[in-house]
C-alpha positions in Angstrom: 11.4 29.9 25.8 9.8 33.2 25.0 7.7 33.4 21.6 10.0 36.4 20.6 12.7 34.0 20.4 11.1 31.7 18.1 10.1 34.6 16.4 13.6 35.3 15.7 14.6 32.3 15.0 12.0 31.5 12.1 12.6 34.8 10.7 16.2 33.6 10.4 15.7 30.6 8.9 13.5 31.9 6.5 15.8 34.4 5.3 18.2 31.5 4.7 15.9 29.5 2.5 17.8 28.4 -0.8 20.8 28.3 1.3 23.7 25.7 2.0 24.3 24.9 5.5 26.0 22.2 8.1 23.8 21.0 10.5 25.4 19.3 13.5 22.6 16.8 14.8 22.8 16.1 18.6 21.9 12.3 18.9 22.3 12.2 22.7 25.4 10.3 24.9 28.2 11.4 23.0 26.5 10.8 19.9 26.8 13.6 16.9 26.0 13.5 13.0 27.0 16.3 10.6 25.4 16.7 7.4 24.9 18.9 5.0 22.5 20.3 3.0 20.0 23.3 1.5 16.8 24.8 3.6 14.0 24.5 1.5 11.0 25.9 3.4 10.2 27.6 6.2 6.7 26.8 7.6 4.7 28.1 10.4 6.6 25.4 12.8 9.0 23.2 11.1 11.3 24.1 8.6 12.7 21.3 5.6 16.4 20.8 4.7 17.3 18.6 1.8 20.5 16.0 2.5 22.3 15.0 -0.2 24.7 12.0 0.8 27.8 11.8 -0.6 27.5 8.2 -2.1 25.7 8.3 -5.2 24.0 4.5 -4.0 21.8 6.5 -1.5 19.1 9.0 -2.9 18.2 12.5 -1.2 16.9 12.9 2.1 14.3 15.4 3.3 14.7 16.3 6.9 12.1 18.1 8.6 13.4 19.8 12.2 11.5 22.5 14.7 12.5 25.6 15.7 12.9 24.7 18.8 15.6 22.5 18.1 17.5 25.1 18.0 16.7 27.4 20.5 17.1 24.2 22.6 20.6 23.1 20.9 19.5 19.9 19.4 20.7 20.7 16.7 23.0 23.6 15.5 23.1 24.8 12.1 25.9 27.0 10.3 25.9 28.7 6.7 28.9 26.5 4.5 
């Protein structure tokens, strides 16, 4: 993993702040979690995504991910 790769991912995520994304989380052992949310902020080593659940009873969750999660394909993001 090179520093240039992380800088590319960081720049891409920073450019998409405020955009709606679909996140596919690889939980291991063939377990996949799909969530939809909005990229809130991009920090130097992590970024945050606000996920609202389809059920009205659950409050919104603020999830944080590392840029290396994208490079290692632990998560995959797609614009909605």
